[in-house]
LUMMISE-281021 format. One record per residue (C-alpha): residue number from 1; residue in three letters; x, y, z. Coordinates in steps of 0.05 Angstrom, whole numbers, padded with zeros to 5 digits. Example, Ala and Ser with C-alpha at 12.3 -4.5 7.8 and 13.67 -1.06 7.14 Angstrom:
2
<1,'ALA',<00246,-00090,00156>>
<2,'SER',<00273,-00021,00143>>
//
This chain:
185
<1,'UNK',<02615,00164,-00250>>
<2,'UNK',<02589,00100,-00220>>
<3,'UNK',<02658,00087,-00186>>
<4,'UNK',<02650,00155,-00152>>
<5,'UNK',<02579,00137,-00129>>
<6,'UNK',<02603,00069,-00103>>
<7,'UNK',<02660,00105,-00064>>
<8,'UNK',<02608,00156,-00038>>
<9,'UNK',<02558,00099,-00016>>
<10,'UNK',<02615,00069,00027>>
<11,'UNK',<02634,00134,00061>>
<12,'UNK',<02561,00163,00076>>
<13,'UNK',<02486,00143,00060>>
<14,'UNK',<02473,00216,00057>>
<15,'UNK',<02523,00226,00007>>
<16,'UNK',<02497,00178,-00037>>
<17,'UNK',<02428,00211,-00048>>
<18,'UNK',<02462,00280,-00059>>
<19,'UNK',<02512,00244,-00109>>
<20,'UNK',<02456,00209,-00142>>
<21,'UNK',<02416,00275,-00148>>
<22,'UNK',<02474,00311,-00181>>
<23,'UNK',<02486,00255,-00229>>
<24,'UNK',<02412,00246,-00244>>
<25,'UNK',<02407,00321,-00262>>
<26,'UNK',<02470,00321,-00307>>
<27,'UNK',<02452,00256,-00341>>
<28,'UNK',<02378,00284,-00351>>
<29,'UNK',<02409,00351,-00378>>
<30,'UNK',<02451,00314,-00425>>
<31,'UNK',<02495,00350,-00473>>
<32,'UNK',<02449,00410,-00462>>
<33,'UNK',<02478,00457,-00409>>
<34,'UNK',<02411,00493,-00404>>
<35,'UNK',<02379,00434,-00371>>
<36,'UNK',<02325,00387,-00384>>
<37,'UNK',<02275,00405,-00439>>
<38,'UNK',<02200,00420,-00416>>
<39,'UNK',<02160,00356,-00416>>
<40,'UNK',<02221,00312,-00414>>
<41,'UNK',<02214,00295,-00343>>
<42,'UNK',<02195,00236,-00308>>
<43,'UNK',<02138,00195,-00340>>
<44,'UNK',<02069,00226,-00323>>
<45,'UNK',<02101,00296,-00306>>
<46,'UNK',<02088,00327,-00370>>
<47,'UNK',<02022,00360,-00351>>
<48,'UNK',<02041,00433,-00336>>
<49,'UNK',<02103,00412,-00299>>
<50,'UNK',<02166,00455,-00315>>
<51,'UNK',<02237,00425,-00315>>
<52,'UNK',<02249,00468,-00251>>
<53,'UNK',<02185,00437,-00215>>
<54,'UNK',<02208,00367,-00231>>
<55,'UNK',<02277,00377,-00208>>
<56,'UNK',<02247,00404,-00143>>
<57,'UNK',<02199,00343,-00143>>
<58,'UNK',<02140,00388,-00155>>
<59,'UNK',<02086,00352,-00204>>
<60,'UNK',<02019,00371,-00238>>
<61,'UNK',<01987,00311,-00260>>
<62,'UNK',<01921,00286,-00287>>
<63,'UNK',<01885,00223,-00280>>
<64,'UNK',<01845,00178,-00232>>
<65,'UNK',<01852,00149,-00161>>
<66,'UNK',<01861,00072,-00163>>
<67,'UNK',<01873,00018,-00112>>
<68,'UNK',<01948,00004,-00124>>
<69,'UNK',<01937,-00073,-00108>>
<70,'UNK',<01880,-00078,-00157>>
<71,'UNK',<01917,-00045,-00210>>
<72,'UNK',<01977,-00084,-00206>>
<73,'UNK',<01933,-00149,-00208>>
<74,'UNK',<01896,-00124,-00268>>
<75,'UNK',<01961,-00105,-00304>>
<76,'UNK',<02011,-00160,-00284>>
<77,'UNK',<01969,-00214,-00247>>
<78,'UNK',<01998,-00202,-00180>>
<79,'UNK',<01961,-00243,-00124>>
<80,'UNK',<01902,-00204,-00097>>
<81,'UNK',<01864,-00231,-00035>>
<82,'UNK',<01787,-00226,-00038>>
<83,'UNK',<01790,-00185,00025>>
<84,'UNK',<01851,-00136,00015>>
<85,'UNK',<01866,-00063,00041>>
<86,'UNK',<01861,-00009,-00009>>
<87,'UNK',<01928,00027,-00021>>
<88,'UNK',<01907,00087,-00058>>
<89,'UNK',<01949,00109,-00116>>
<90,'UNK',<01943,00162,-00171>>
<91,'UNK',<01943,00136,-00241>>
<92,'UNK',<01961,00186,-00290>>
<93,'UNK',<01924,00191,-00361>>
<94,'UNK',<01990,00162,-00392>>
<95,'UNK',<01984,00104,-00339>>
<96,'UNK',<02040,00119,-00290>>
<97,'UNK',<02019,00103,-00217>>
<98,'UNK',<02044,00143,-00157>>
<99,'UNK',<02025,00120,-00087>>
<100,'UNK',<01985,00172,-00048>>
<101,'UNK',<02008,00191,00022>>
<102,'UNK',<01953,00209,00070>>
<103,'UNK',<01956,00283,00092>>
<104,'UNK',<01911,00345,00099>>
<105,'UNK',<01899,00354,00023>>
<106,'UNK',<01891,00279,00006>>
<107,'UNK',<01848,00264,00065>>
<108,'UNK',<01784,00271,00015>>
<109,'UNK',<01813,00221,-00027>>
<110,'UNK',<01819,00167,00028>>
<111,'UNK',<01752,00180,00058>>
<112,'UNK',<01704,00198,00003>>
<113,'UNK',<01691,00152,-00051>>
<114,'UNK',<01659,00206,-00094>>
<115,'UNK',<01722,00241,-00097>>
<116,'UNK',<01758,00177,-00114>>
<117,'UNK',<01711,00167,-00172>>
<118,'UNK',<01726,00236,-00208>>
<119,'UNK',<01777,00251,-00254>>
<120,'UNK',<01825,00297,-00218>>
<121,'UNK',<01885,00345,-00231>>
<122,'UNK',<01931,00346,-00171>>
<123,'UNK',<01992,00381,-00152>>
<124,'UNK',<02045,00353,-00105>>
<125,'UNK',<02112,00332,-00086>>
<126,'UNK',<02145,00270,-00114>>
<127,'UNK',<02184,00247,-00053>>
<128,'UNK',<02262,00227,-00073>>
<129,'UNK',<02277,00159,-00091>>
<130,'UNK',<02205,00135,-00097>>
<131,'UNK',<02138,00141,-00130>>
<132,'UNK',<02108,00167,-00067>>
<133,'UNK',<02065,00231,-00080>>
<134,'UNK',<02045,00282,-00022>>
<135,'UNK',<01992,00326,-00051>>
<136,'UNK',<01985,00401,-00041>>
<137,'UNK',<01924,00416,-00084>>
<138,'UNK',<01874,00378,-00127>>
<139,'UNK',<01816,00400,-00171>>
<140,'UNK',<01767,00356,-00212>>
<141,'UNK',<01757,00355,-00286>>
<142,'UNK',<01685,00353,-00309>>
<143,'UNK',<01676,00351,-00382>>
<144,'UNK',<01745,00376,-00396>>
<145,'UNK',<01731,00436,-00347>>
<146,'UNK',<01772,00447,-00283>>
<147,'UNK',<01726,00449,-00223>>
<148,'UNK',<01741,00470,-00150>>
<149,'UNK',<01726,00411,-00104>>
<150,'UNK',<01719,00428,-00028>>
<151,'UNK',<01672,00416,00029>>
<152,'UNK',<01626,00470,00054>>
<153,'UNK',<01588,00485,00121>>
<154,'UNK',<01518,00514,00102>>
<155,'UNK',<01513,00531,00173>>
<156,'UNK',<01573,00572,00185>>
<157,'UNK',<01591,00585,00110>>
<158,'UNK',<01661,00555,00118>>
<159,'UNK',<01698,00517,00065>>
<160,'UNK',<01746,00463,00077>>
<161,'UNK',<01790,00407,00042>>
<162,'UNK',<01769,00357,00093>>
<163,'UNK',<01704,00320,00095>>
<164,'UNK',<01703,00318,00172>>
<165,'UNK',<01647,00351,00209>>
<166,'UNK',<01653,00429,00210>>
<167,'UNK',<01702,00454,00255>>
<168,'UNK',<01657,00506,00282>>
<169,'UNK',<01586,00478,00292>>
<170,'UNK',<01605,00405,00279>>
<171,'UNK',<01551,00401,00230>>
<172,'UNK',<01560,00353,00166>>
<173,'UNK',<01598,00387,00109>>
<174,'UNK',<01573,00383,00034>>
<175,'UNK',<01619,00363,-00023>>
<176,'UNK',<01613,00424,-00072>>
<177,'UNK',<01644,00421,-00141>>
<178,'UNK',<01639,00489,-00181>>
<179,'UNK',<01679,00520,-00242>>
<180,'UNK',<01746,00535,-00223>>
<181,'UNK',<01766,00604,-00197>>
<182,'UNK',<01826,00634,-00229>>
<183,'UNK',<01866,00633,-00159>>
<184,'UNK',<01907,00572,-00145>>
<185,'UNK',<01923,00549,-00069>>
//
């Protein structure tokens, strides 16, 4: 199989990703033609992720937000300048770190230290050939209970995922944390 991948690498960069994807799925499934067993996916993907979700790069993880540079310094003794830029990552309960991409659903993590301080359960897409995680949804976990975490404008009665001023009246929004509803977004 490796000779096939090497030949494909010479032929086309796109083909490599495709071949590796097929090879990884085949190797992951092993002799079991039914595919991977639930919970046997990549490290940190066991919390609620089915094998189909993992294959599509979708993960549900629980853990905390950490500065990747500080975490690597603590774990492995890497160099850490006194004044460094924070690179936010999500550290799962079993210690796996995923670099967070800034976007609509992760903006609160990048801008609000109160959100970063909480234990979170996140859903997102693990980008191919990386440990980069693009969030699509998150909730906090308070005393073992899932909480909806959002920003609310008391003037307009508008809920949002962004800590920015209200899009309607430009008033400041308030961080809200309430027991989770049954719906998921």
